[in-house]
PyMOL Python script that loads the backbone (N, CA, C, O; Angstrom):
from pymol import cmd

cmd.read_pdbstr("""\
ATOM      1  N   MET A   1      10.203  19.653   3.501  1.00  0.00           N
ATOM      2  CA  MET A   1      10.595  18.293   3.254  1.00  0.00           C
ATOM      3  C   MET A   1       9.375  17.495   2.781  1.00  0.00           C
ATOM      4  O   MET A   1       8.307  17.554   3.389  1.00  0.00           O
ATOM      5  N   GLU A   2       9.550  16.768   1.716  1.00  0.00           N
ATOM      6  CA  GLU A   2       8.472  15.954   1.153  1.00  0.00           C
ATOM      7  C   GLU A   2       8.404  14.603   1.867  1.00  0.00           C
ATOM      8  O   GLU A   2       9.418  13.931   2.055  1.00  0.00           O
ATOM      9  N   ARG A   3       7.197  14.224   2.257  1.00  0.00           N
ATOM     10  CA  ARG A   3       7.004  12.936   2.909  1.00  0.00           C
ATOM     11  C   ARG A   3       7.081  11.825   1.877  1.00  0.00           C
ATOM     12  O   ARG A   3       6.553  11.956   0.773  1.00  0.00           O
ATOM     13  N   LYS A   4       7.735  10.739   2.237  1.00  0.00           N
ATOM     14  CA  LYS A   4       7.934   9.655   1.287  1.00  0.00           C
ATOM     15  C   LYS A   4       7.209   8.391   1.690  1.00  0.00           C
ATOM     16  O   LYS A   4       7.583   7.299   1.261  1.00  0.00           O
ATOM     17  N   SER A   5       6.171   8.518   2.511  1.00  0.00           N
ATOM     18  CA  SER A   5       5.409   7.341   2.910  1.00  0.00           C
ATOM     19  C   SER A   5       3.937   7.705   3.033  1.00  0.00           C
ATOM     20  O   SER A   5       3.565   8.871   3.169  1.00  0.00           O
ATOM     21  N   MET A   6       3.115   6.664   2.980  1.00  0.00           N
ATOM     22  CA  MET A   6       1.670   6.842   3.110  1.00  0.00           C
ATOM     23  C   MET A   6       1.167   5.940   4.230  1.00  0.00           C
ATOM     24  O   MET A   6       1.682   4.841   4.434  1.00  0.00           O
ATOM     25  N   THR A   7       0.161   6.411   4.949  1.00  0.00           N
ATOM     26  CA  THR A   7      -0.450   5.626   6.015  1.00  0.00           C
ATOM     27  C   THR A   7      -1.496   4.682   5.413  1.00  0.00           C
ATOM     28  O   THR A   7      -1.783   4.741   4.217  1.00  0.00           O
ATOM     29  N   VAL A   8      -2.052   3.826   6.242  1.00  0.00           N
ATOM     30  CA  VAL A   8      -3.106   2.917   5.793  1.00  0.00           C
ATOM     31  C   VAL A   8      -4.294   3.721   5.266  1.00  0.00           C
ATOM     32  O   VAL A   8      -4.848   3.392   4.217  1.00  0.00           O
ATOM     33  N   LYS A   9      -4.681   4.759   5.977  1.00  0.00           N
ATOM     34  CA  LYS A   9      -5.808   5.590   5.558  1.00  0.00           C
ATOM     35  C   LYS A   9      -5.535   6.231   4.196  1.00  0.00           C
ATOM     36  O   LYS A   9      -6.399   6.235   3.320  1.00  0.00           O
ATOM     37  N   GLU A  10      -4.331   6.771   4.028  1.00  0.00           N
ATOM     38  CA  GLU A  10      -3.968   7.398   2.759  1.00  0.00           C
ATOM     39  C   GLU A  10      -3.919   6.366   1.632  1.00  0.00           C
ATOM     40  O   GLU A  10      -4.334   6.646   0.508  1.00  0.00           O
ATOM     41  N   MET A  11      -3.405   5.164   1.943  1.00  0.00           N
ATOM     42  CA  MET A  11      -3.325   4.115   0.933  1.00  0.00           C
ATOM     43  C   MET A  11      -4.717   3.655   0.513  1.00  0.00           C
ATOM     44  O   MET A  11      -4.959   3.401  -0.667  1.00  0.00           O
ATOM     45  N   ALA A  12      -5.623   3.548   1.467  1.00  0.00           N
ATOM     46  CA  ALA A  12      -6.998   3.160   1.144  1.00  0.00           C
ATOM     47  C   ALA A  12      -7.617   4.176   0.194  1.00  0.00           C
ATOM     48  O   ALA A  12      -8.276   3.801  -0.775  1.00  0.00           O
ATOM     49  N   SER A  13      -7.412   5.432   0.463  1.00  0.00           N
ATOM     50  CA  SER A  13      -7.933   6.484  -0.395  1.00  0.00           C
ATOM     51  C   SER A  13      -7.276   6.425  -1.774  1.00  0.00           C
ATOM     52  O   SER A  13      -7.950   6.575  -2.793  1.00  0.00           O
ATOM     53  N   TYR A  14      -5.983   6.212  -1.804  1.00  0.00           N
ATOM     54  CA  TYR A  14      -5.222   6.138  -3.050  1.00  0.00           C
ATOM     55  C   TYR A  14      -5.714   4.999  -3.942  1.00  0.00           C
ATOM     56  O   TYR A  14      -5.826   5.148  -5.159  1.00  0.00           O
ATOM     57  N   LEU A  15      -6.007   3.847  -3.305  1.00  0.00           N
ATOM     58  CA  LEU A  15      -6.458   2.677  -4.054  1.00  0.00           C
ATOM     59  C   LEU A  15      -7.968   2.664  -4.280  1.00  0.00           C
ATOM     60  O   LEU A  15      -8.468   1.905  -5.110  1.00  0.00           O
ATOM     61  N   GLY A  16      -8.691   3.504  -3.541  1.00  0.00           N
ATOM     62  CA  GLY A  16     -10.149   3.544  -3.679  1.00  0.00           C
ATOM     63  C   GLY A  16     -10.835   2.374  -3.003  1.00  0.00           C
ATOM     64  O   GLY A  16     -11.867   1.888  -3.467  1.00  0.00           O
ATOM     65  N   VAL A  17     -10.246   1.924  -1.892  1.00  0.00           N
ATOM     66  CA  VAL A  17     -10.825   0.812  -1.137  1.00  0.00           C
ATOM     67  C   VAL A  17     -10.978   1.218   0.325  1.00  0.00           C
ATOM     68  O   VAL A  17     -10.500   2.275   0.737  1.00  0.00           O
ATOM     69  N   HIS A  18     -11.637   0.385   1.095  1.00  0.00           N
ATOM     70  CA  HIS A  18     -11.824   0.639   2.522  1.00  0.00           C
ATOM     71  C   HIS A  18     -10.522   0.312   3.275  1.00  0.00           C
ATOM     72  O   HIS A  18      -9.733  -0.523   2.832  1.00  0.00           O
ATOM     73  N   ARG A  19     -10.314   0.971   4.397  1.00  0.00           N
ATOM     74  CA  ARG A  19      -9.116   0.702   5.214  1.00  0.00           C
ATOM     75  C   ARG A  19      -9.013  -0.762   5.602  1.00  0.00           C
ATOM     76  O   ARG A  19      -7.915  -1.317   5.635  1.00  0.00           O
ATOM     77  N   ASP A  20     -10.155  -1.402   5.897  1.00  0.00           N
ATOM     78  CA  ASP A  20     -10.126  -2.824   6.265  1.00  0.00           C
ATOM     79  C   ASP A  20      -9.533  -3.675   5.141  1.00  0.00           C
ATOM     80  O   ASP A  20      -8.841  -4.659   5.402  1.00  0.00           O
ATOM     81  N   THR A  21      -9.803  -3.298   3.905  1.00  0.00           N
ATOM     82  CA  THR A  21      -9.251  -4.023   2.760  1.00  0.00           C
ATOM     83  C   THR A  21      -7.734  -3.904   2.745  1.00  0.00           C
ATOM     84  O   THR A  21      -7.039  -4.884   2.476  1.00  0.00           O
ATOM     85  N   VAL A  22      -7.220  -2.728   3.029  1.00  0.00           N
ATOM     86  CA  VAL A  22      -5.768  -2.532   3.063  1.00  0.00           C
ATOM     87  C   VAL A  22      -5.164  -3.381   4.178  1.00  0.00           C
ATOM     88  O   VAL A  22      -4.138  -4.027   3.964  1.00  0.00           O
ATOM     89  N   TYR A  23      -5.775  -3.396   5.358  1.00  0.00           N
ATOM     90  CA  TYR A  23      -5.267  -4.224   6.455  1.00  0.00           C
ATOM     91  C   TYR A  23      -5.263  -5.698   6.072  1.00  0.00           C
ATOM     92  O   TYR A  23      -4.315  -6.414   6.395  1.00  0.00           O
ATOM     93  N   LYS A  24      -6.304  -6.165   5.388  1.00  0.00           N
ATOM     94  CA  LYS A  24      -6.371  -7.567   4.949  1.00  0.00           C
ATOM     95  C   LYS A  24      -5.258  -7.870   3.955  1.00  0.00           C
ATOM     96  O   LYS A  24      -4.631  -8.927   4.018  1.00  0.00           O
ATOM     97  N   MET A  25      -5.016  -6.940   3.038  1.00  0.00           N
ATOM     98  CA  MET A  25      -3.950  -7.126   2.052  1.00  0.00           C
ATOM     99  C   MET A  25      -2.582  -7.168   2.719  1.00  0.00           C
ATOM    100  O   MET A  25      -1.711  -7.934   2.306  1.00  0.00           O
ATOM    101  N   VAL A  26      -2.391  -6.355   3.741  1.00  0.00           N
ATOM    102  CA  VAL A  26      -1.123  -6.361   4.486  1.00  0.00           C
ATOM    103  C   VAL A  26      -0.949  -7.707   5.186  1.00  0.00           C
ATOM    104  O   VAL A  26       0.110  -8.327   5.091  1.00  0.00           O
ATOM    105  N   ARG A  27      -1.991  -8.158   5.892  1.00  0.00           N
ATOM    106  CA  ARG A  27      -1.900  -9.436   6.607  1.00  0.00           C
ATOM    107  C   ARG A  27      -1.611 -10.599   5.661  1.00  0.00           C
ATOM    108  O   ARG A  27      -0.885 -11.527   6.017  1.00  0.00           O
ATOM    109  N   ALA A  28      -2.175 -10.547   4.466  1.00  0.00           N
ATOM    110  CA  ALA A  28      -1.989 -11.619   3.486  1.00  0.00           C
ATOM    111  C   ALA A  28      -0.685 -11.473   2.694  1.00  0.00           C
ATOM    112  O   ALA A  28      -0.340 -12.349   1.900  1.00  0.00           O
ATOM    113  N   GLY A  29       0.033 -10.377   2.907  1.00  0.00           N
ATOM    114  CA  GLY A  29       1.281 -10.145   2.179  1.00  0.00           C
ATOM    115  C   GLY A  29       1.049  -9.812   0.720  1.00  0.00           C
ATOM    116  O   GLY A  29       1.910 -10.065  -0.123  1.00  0.00           O
ATOM    117  N   GLU A  30      -0.111  -9.244   0.414  1.00  0.00           N
ATOM    118  CA  GLU A  30      -0.476  -8.952  -0.966  1.00  0.00           C
ATOM    119  C   GLU A  30      -0.019  -7.578  -1.451  1.00  0.00           C
ATOM    120  O   GLU A  30      -0.032  -7.315  -2.653  1.00  0.00           O
ATOM    121  N   ILE A  31       0.375  -6.720  -0.555  1.00  0.00           N
ATOM    122  CA  ILE A  31       0.760  -5.365  -0.935  1.00  0.00           C
ATOM    123  C   ILE A  31       2.072  -5.008  -0.236  1.00  0.00           C
ATOM    124  O   ILE A  31       2.240  -5.290   0.951  1.00  0.00           O
ATOM    125  N   PRO A  32       3.001  -4.390  -0.968  1.00  0.00           N
ATOM    126  CA  PRO A  32       4.282  -4.034  -0.345  1.00  0.00           C
ATOM    127  C   PRO A  32       4.102  -2.945   0.720  1.00  0.00           C
ATOM    128  O   PRO A  32       3.449  -1.928   0.489  1.00  0.00           O
ATOM    129  N   HIS A  33       4.689  -3.185   1.869  1.00  0.00           N
ATOM    130  CA  HIS A  33       4.589  -2.244   2.981  1.00  0.00           C
ATOM    131  C   HIS A  33       5.793  -2.419   3.895  1.00  0.00           C
ATOM    132  O   HIS A  33       6.592  -3.339   3.720  1.00  0.00           O
ATOM    133  N   TYR A  34       5.913  -1.539   4.858  1.00  0.00           N
ATOM    134  CA  TYR A  34       6.932  -1.689   5.897  1.00  0.00           C
ATOM    135  C   TYR A  34       6.367  -1.151   7.195  1.00  0.00           C
ATOM    136  O   TYR A  34       5.364  -0.436   7.200  1.00  0.00           O
ATOM    137  N   ARG A  35       7.006  -1.493   8.279  1.00  0.00           N
ATOM    138  CA  ARG A  35       6.554  -1.041   9.596  1.00  0.00           C
ATOM    139  C   ARG A  35       7.639  -0.178  10.227  1.00  0.00           C
ATOM    140  O   ARG A  35       8.833  -0.466  10.143  1.00  0.00           O
ATOM    141  N   LEU A  36       7.176   0.879  10.855  1.00  0.00           N
ATOM    142  CA  LEU A  36       8.071   1.763  11.584  1.00  0.00           C
ATOM    143  C   LEU A  36       7.435   2.034  12.936  1.00  0.00           C
ATOM    144  O   LEU A  36       6.398   2.690  13.030  1.00  0.00           O
ATOM    145  N   ARG A  37       8.071   1.519  13.982  1.00  0.00           N
ATOM    146  CA  ARG A  37       7.537   1.658  15.337  1.00  0.00           C
ATOM    147  C   ARG A  37       6.086   1.200  15.428  1.00  0.00           C
ATOM    148  O   ARG A  37       5.263   1.829  16.093  1.00  0.00           O
ATOM    149  N   GLY A  38       5.788   0.099  14.752  1.00  0.00           N
ATOM    150  CA  GLY A  38       4.455  -0.488  14.820  1.00  0.00           C
ATOM    151  C   GLY A  38       3.458   0.061  13.820  1.00  0.00           C
ATOM    152  O   GLY A  38       2.380  -0.509  13.651  1.00  0.00           O
ATOM    153  N   LYS A  39       3.793   1.162  13.151  1.00  0.00           N
ATOM    154  CA  LYS A  39       2.892   1.738  12.140  1.00  0.00           C
ATOM    155  C   LYS A  39       3.132   1.074  10.798  1.00  0.00           C
ATOM    156  O   LYS A  39       4.276   0.830  10.413  1.00  0.00           O
ATOM    157  N   ILE A  40       2.060   0.783  10.091  1.00  0.00           N
ATOM    158  CA  ILE A  40       2.156   0.238   8.740  1.00  0.00           C
ATOM    159  C   ILE A  40       2.251   1.416   7.783  1.00  0.00           C
ATOM    160  O   ILE A  40       1.405   2.310   7.791  1.00  0.00           O
ATOM    161  N   LEU A  41       3.288   1.405   6.962  1.00  0.00           N
ATOM    162  CA  LEU A  41       3.515   2.492   6.012  1.00  0.00           C
ATOM    163  C   LEU A  41       3.773   1.920   4.617  1.00  0.00           C
ATOM    164  O   LEU A  41       4.146   0.757   4.461  1.00  0.00           O
ATOM    165  N   PHE A  42       3.566   2.761   3.621  1.00  0.00           N
ATOM    166  CA  PHE A  42       3.728   2.365   2.234  1.00  0.00           C
ATOM    167  C   PHE A  42       4.564   3.394   1.505  1.00  0.00           C
ATOM    168  O   PHE A  42       4.427   4.596   1.731  1.00  0.00           O
ATOM    169  N   SER A  43       5.427   2.918   0.632  1.00  0.00           N
ATOM    170  CA  SER A  43       6.197   3.797  -0.242  1.00  0.00           C
ATOM    171  C   SER A  43       5.394   3.976  -1.526  1.00  0.00           C
ATOM    172  O   SER A  43       5.112   2.994  -2.213  1.00  0.00           O
ATOM    173  N   PRO A  44       5.022   5.209  -1.863  1.00  0.00           N
ATOM    174  CA  PRO A  44       4.227   5.424  -3.083  1.00  0.00           C
ATOM    175  C   PRO A  44       4.893   4.863  -4.341  1.00  0.00           C
ATOM    176  O   PRO A  44       4.214   4.301  -5.200  1.00  0.00           O
ATOM    177  N   GLU A  45       6.207   5.010  -4.454  1.00  0.00           N
ATOM    178  CA  GLU A  45       6.912   4.505  -5.624  1.00  0.00           C
ATOM    179  C   GLU A  45       6.823   2.981  -5.709  1.00  0.00           C
ATOM    180  O   GLU A  45       6.606   2.429  -6.788  1.00  0.00           O
ATOM    181  N   THR A  46       6.988   2.314  -4.588  1.00  0.00           N
ATOM    182  CA  THR A  46       6.920   0.858  -4.550  1.00  0.00           C
ATOM    183  C   THR A  46       5.512   0.374  -4.860  1.00  0.00           C
ATOM    184  O   THR A  46       5.336  -0.601  -5.590  1.00  0.00           O
ATOM    185  N   VAL A  47       4.516   1.047  -4.312  1.00  0.00           N
ATOM    186  CA  VAL A  47       3.126   0.655  -4.563  1.00  0.00           C
ATOM    187  C   VAL A  47       2.769   0.896  -6.025  1.00  0.00           C
ATOM    188  O   VAL A  47       2.081   0.072  -6.628  1.00  0.00           O
ATOM    189  N   ASP A  48       3.218   2.000  -6.607  1.00  0.00           N
ATOM    190  CA  ASP A  48       2.957   2.250  -8.026  1.00  0.00           C
ATOM    191  C   ASP A  48       3.572   1.159  -8.899  1.00  0.00           C
ATOM    192  O   ASP A  48       2.947   0.710  -9.860  1.00  0.00           O
ATOM    193  N   ALA A  49       4.781   0.733  -8.573  1.00  0.00           N
ATOM    194  CA  ALA A  49       5.431  -0.350  -9.318  1.00  0.00           C
ATOM    195  C   ALA A  49       4.642  -1.651  -9.142  1.00  0.00           C
ATOM    196  O   ALA A  49       4.482  -2.413 -10.095  1.00  0.00           O
ATOM    197  N   TRP A  50       4.152  -1.904  -7.928  1.00  0.00           N
ATOM    198  CA  TRP A  50       3.350  -3.089  -7.655  1.00  0.00           C
ATOM    199  C   TRP A  50       2.053  -3.057  -8.479  1.00  0.00           C
ATOM    200  O   TRP A  50       1.639  -4.081  -9.024  1.00  0.00           O
ATOM    201  N   ILE A  51       1.422  -1.894  -8.567  1.00  0.00           N
ATOM    202  CA  ILE A  51       0.191  -1.761  -9.347  1.00  0.00           C
ATOM    203  C   ILE A  51       0.469  -2.062 -10.820  1.00  0.00           C
ATOM    204  O   ILE A  51      -0.297  -2.784 -11.458  1.00  0.00           O
ATOM    205  N   ARG A  52       1.554  -1.516 -11.362  1.00  0.00           N
ATOM    206  CA  ARG A  52       1.907  -1.783 -12.761  1.00  0.00           C
ATOM    207  C   ARG A  52       2.128  -3.276 -12.986  1.00  0.00           C
ATOM    208  O   ARG A  52       1.699  -3.828 -14.000  1.00  0.00           O
ATOM    209  N   GLU A  53       2.791  -3.917 -12.049  1.00  0.00           N
ATOM    210  CA  GLU A  53       3.031  -5.364 -12.140  1.00  0.00           C
ATOM    211  C   GLU A  53       1.716  -6.139 -12.138  1.00  0.00           C
ATOM    212  O   GLU A  53       1.546  -7.087 -12.904  1.00  0.00           O
ATOM    213  N   GLN A  54       0.788  -5.730 -11.275  1.00  0.00           N
ATOM    214  CA  GLN A  54      -0.517  -6.394 -11.215  1.00  0.00           C
ATOM    215  C   GLN A  54      -1.263  -6.224 -12.534  1.00  0.00           C
ATOM    216  O   GLN A  54      -1.919  -7.153 -13.006  1.00  0.00           O
ATOM    217  N   GLU A  55      -1.164  -5.053 -13.121  1.00  0.00           N
ATOM    218  CA  GLU A  55      -1.817  -4.799 -14.414  1.00  0.00           C
ATOM    219  C   GLU A  55      -1.247  -5.691 -15.501  1.00  0.00           C
ATOM    220  O   GLU A  55      -1.996  -6.230 -16.316  1.00  0.00           O
ATOM    221  N   LEU A  56       0.075  -5.856 -15.523  1.00  0.00           N
ATOM    222  CA  LEU A  56       0.719  -6.693 -16.525  1.00  0.00           C
ATOM    223  C   LEU A  56       0.356  -8.163 -16.375  1.00  0.00           C
ATOM    224  O   LEU A  56       0.280  -8.905 -17.354  1.00  0.00           O
ATOM    225  N   GLN A  57       0.131  -8.574 -15.110  1.00  0.00           N
ATOM    226  CA  GLN A  57      -0.236  -9.963 -14.844  1.00  0.00           C
ATOM    227  C   GLN A  57      -1.725 -10.207 -15.031  1.00  0.00           C
ATOM    228  O   GLN A  57      -2.188 -11.345 -14.968  1.00  0.00           O
ATOM    229  N   GLY A  58      -2.465  -9.145 -15.259  1.00  0.00           N
ATOM    230  CA  GLY A  58      -3.895  -9.277 -15.495  1.00  0.00           C
ATOM    231  C   GLY A  58      -4.699  -9.592 -14.263  1.00  0.00           C
ATOM    232  O   GLY A  58      -5.740 -10.242 -14.349  1.00  0.00           O
ATOM    233  N   ARG A  59      -4.224  -9.133 -13.099  1.00  0.00           N
ATOM    234  CA  ARG A  59      -4.934  -9.423 -11.843  1.00  0.00           C
ATOM    235  C   ARG A  59      -5.933  -8.362 -11.546  1.00  0.00           C
ATOM    236  O   ARG A  59      -6.626  -8.433 -10.531  1.00  0.00           O
TER     237      ARG A  59
END
""", "prot")
cmd.dss("prot")
cmd.show_as("cartoon", "prot")
cmd.util.cbc("prot")
cmd.orient("prot")
């Protein structure tokens, strides 16, 4: 079975930033995420779409 979510650590590696940066982005509502039993998780497809949107907006 293929996993369909990424942890904060995996997301930090994926984006090339520190884990603290990912936590700050989550707190600020800057990156799409969801919580499952208190864990912060990310959908790779949703994050990829968010990245494309950021690129189009020139951020």
